Residue frames as qw, qx, qy, qz and C-alpha x, y, z in Angstrom:
[[0.215, -0.352, -0.903, 0.123, 4.02, 13.35, -6.28],
 [0.242, -0.433, -0.178, -0.850, 0.77, 15.26, -5.85],
 [0.079, -0.051, -0.824, 0.558, -0.18, 15.05, -2.19],
 [0.462, 0.172, 0.230, -0.839, -3.58, 16.69, -2.63],
 [0.687, 0.166, -0.496, -0.504, -4.59, 14.12, -5.24],
 [0.416, 0.079, -0.886, 0.189, -3.48, 11.25, -3.13],
 [0.140, 0.091, 0.622, -0.765, -5.33, 12.65, -0.12],
 [0.559, 0.187, -0.059, -0.806, -8.47, 13.07, -2.29],
 [0.658, 0.136, -0.674, -0.307, -8.39, 9.53, -3.65],
 [0.296, 0.003, -0.866, 0.403, -7.77, 8.04, -0.20],
 [0.294, 0.109, 0.448, -0.837, -10.70, 9.96, 1.16],
 [0.669, 0.160, -0.326, -0.649, -12.89, 8.67, -1.60],
 [0.555, 0.113, -0.824, 0.015, -11.75, 5.13, -0.77],
 [0.047, -0.022, -0.751, 0.658, -12.37, 5.67, 2.90],
 [0.474, 0.152, 0.228, -0.837, -15.89, 7.02, 2.42],
 [0.726, 0.200, -0.407, -0.517, -16.78, 4.24, -0.03],
 [0.857, -0.330, 0.336, -0.208, -15.51, 1.49, 2.25],
 [0.868, 0.440, -0.197, 0.116, -12.61, 0.49, 0.13],
 [0.214, 0.678, -0.548, 0.440, -9.95, 1.17, 2.75],
 [0.852, -0.370, -0.353, 0.114, -8.65, -1.27, 5.29],
 [0.051, -0.829, 0.338, -0.443, -6.86, 0.37, 8.22],
 [0.546, -0.586, 0.547, -0.243, -4.28, -1.34, 10.47],
 [0.158, 0.432, -0.877, -0.137, -2.13, -4.41, 10.21],
 [0.361, 0.053, 0.888, -0.279, -4.48, -6.88, 11.78],
 [0.627, 0.548, 0.296, -0.468, -7.34, -6.04, 9.40],
 [0.469, 0.661, -0.474, -0.345, -5.05, -6.18, 6.39],
 [0.066, -0.348, 0.934, -0.045, -3.44, -9.49, 7.59],
 [0.521, 0.243, 0.728, -0.373, -6.90, -11.11, 8.04],
 [0.632, 0.639, 0.004, -0.438, -7.97, -9.99, 4.53],
 [0.299, 0.601, -0.710, -0.214, -4.77, -11.45, 3.03],
 [0.196, -0.181, 0.950, -0.159, -5.09, -14.75, 4.89],
 [0.519, 0.395, 0.679, -0.335, -8.77, -15.12, 3.86],
 [0.376, 0.169, 0.663, 0.625, -7.98, -14.30, 0.20],
 [0.208, 0.849, 0.408, -0.264, -10.12, -11.16, 0.09],
 [0.557, 0.633, 0.195, 0.501, -9.40, -8.76, -2.77],
 [0.312, -0.835, 0.071, 0.448, -6.68, -6.24, -1.87],
 [0.688, 0.660, 0.129, 0.274, -4.95, -4.40, -4.66],
 [0.369, 0.647, -0.264, 0.613, -2.58, -2.02, -2.91],
 [0.680, -0.604, -0.297, 0.290, -0.92, -1.81, 0.54],
 [0.223, 0.781, -0.162, 0.561, 0.52, 1.51, 1.57],
 [0.762, -0.498, -0.289, 0.296, 2.81, 1.71, 4.59],
 [0.184, -0.961, 0.208, -0.001, 5.01, 4.14, 6.53],
 [0.606, 0.552, -0.528, 0.221, 8.72, 3.70, 5.98],
 [0.055, -0.474, 0.683, -0.553, 9.17, 3.41, 9.73],
 [0.844, -0.255, -0.166, -0.442, 6.78, 0.46, 10.34],
 [0.513, -0.529, 0.645, -0.204, 7.62, -2.28, 12.83],
 [0.049, -0.270, 0.940, 0.201, 8.72, -5.89, 12.19],
 [0.408, 0.331, 0.812, -0.255, 5.21, -7.28, 12.49],
 [0.459, 0.742, 0.115, -0.475, 3.95, -4.89, 9.83],
 [0.151, 0.596, -0.681, -0.399, 6.91, -5.84, 7.58],
 [0.316, 0.037, 0.948, 0.011, 5.64, -9.50, 7.77],
 [0.491, 0.627, 0.493, -0.351, 2.28, -8.29, 6.45],
 [0.308, 0.768, -0.307, -0.471, 4.07, -6.48, 3.59],
 [0.062, -0.363, 0.895, 0.251, 5.97, -9.66, 2.70],
 [0.406, 0.293, 0.855, -0.134, 2.71, -11.77, 2.70],
 [0.445, 0.750, 0.190, -0.451, 1.08, -9.16, 0.44],
 [0.211, 0.688, -0.555, -0.418, 4.01, -9.25, -1.99],
 [0.250, -0.143, 0.953, 0.096, 3.97, -13.05, -2.02],
 [0.398, 0.507, 0.749, -0.152, 0.37, -12.83, -3.22],
 [0.364, 0.298, 0.460, 0.753, 1.24, -10.33, -5.92],
 [0.104, -0.907, -0.404, 0.054, -0.37, -7.39, -4.14],
 [0.388, 0.650, -0.089, 0.647, 1.23, -4.03, -4.93],
 [0.551, -0.693, -0.290, 0.362, 2.93, -2.41, -2.02],
 [0.349, 0.662, 0.001, 0.663, 4.33, 1.12, -1.69],
 [0.449, -0.366, -0.411, 0.704, 5.95, 3.18, 0.99],
 [0.014, 0.741, 0.324, 0.588, 4.25, 6.46, 1.69],
 [0.297, -0.030, -0.473, 0.829, 5.49, 9.00, 4.26],
 [0.199, 0.047, 0.256, -0.945, 2.69, 10.53, 6.40],
 [0.241, -0.312, -0.855, -0.336, -0.19, 8.13, 5.83],
 [0.178, -0.556, -0.685, 0.437, -1.93, 9.23, 9.01],
 [0.040, 0.431, 0.010, -0.902, -1.99, 12.86, 7.65],
 [0.188, -0.006, -0.679, -0.710, -3.61, 11.69, 4.33],
 [0.400, -0.398, -0.768, -0.302, -6.50, 9.85, 5.98],
 [0.292, -0.565, 0.165, -0.754, -6.75, 11.96, 9.16],
 [0.894, -0.391, -0.189, -0.110, -6.26, 9.03, 11.55],
 [0.210, -0.816, 0.518, -0.146, -3.51, 9.41, 14.19],
 [0.396, -0.478, 0.784, -0.001, -0.72, 6.81, 14.30],
 [0.894, 0.355, 0.218, -0.166, -1.89, 4.95, 11.26],
 [0.272, -0.599, 0.650, 0.380, 1.10, 3.19, 9.75],
 [0.109, -0.053, 0.898, 0.424, -0.40, 0.78, 7.19],
 [0.584, 0.393, 0.279, -0.653, -3.50, 0.76, 4.93],
 [0.292, 0.020, 0.861, 0.417, -4.81, -1.26, 2.10],
 [0.458, 0.311, -0.110, -0.826, -7.19, -0.48, -0.83],
 [0.516, 0.161, 0.837, -0.087, -9.83, -2.93, -2.01],
 [0.557, 0.746, 0.243, -0.271, -10.63, -1.13, -5.23],
 [0.758, 0.111, 0.359, 0.534, -8.57, -1.83, -8.34],
 [0.347, 0.766, 0.220, 0.495, -9.08, 1.50, -10.12],
 [0.296, -0.939, 0.093, -0.147, -8.32, 3.65, -7.11],
 [0.790, -0.425, 0.312, 0.312, -5.29, 1.46, -6.35],
 [0.709, 0.323, 0.299, 0.551, -3.89, 1.89, -9.79],
 [0.123, 0.898, 0.129, 0.401, -4.42, 5.64, -9.75],
 [0.514, -0.840, 0.173, -0.028, -2.87, 6.14, -6.33],
 [0.852, -0.175, 0.312, 0.381, 0.04, 3.76, -7.21],
 [0.581, 0.510, 0.260, 0.579, 0.82, 5.70, -10.39],
 [0.091, -0.944, -0.020, -0.316, 0.63, 9.09, -8.63],
 [0.670, -0.686, 0.252, 0.128, 3.06, 7.93, -5.92],
 [0.404, 0.769, -0.480, -0.118, 5.41, 6.64, -8.65]]
């Protein structure tokens, strides 16, 4: 896994407005059928965030565990993010493996 590439693509997504940060934002987007293509989460997330992951998986949204998300996007204590761009989502998903 190439951490620099992942960080670069996540920063592109953040600057372009394709990144949803936090469980509440992601849950609202899922409930309102907004386009989300990938949900990344810390392995140590809480029960409420796990429910969001299950909802995403039920709607055929890719999910992937990624250690150190807050370091990648430079936001403290961030445990869950989602991408709203298909191409960036596919690239990041393939890099993570």
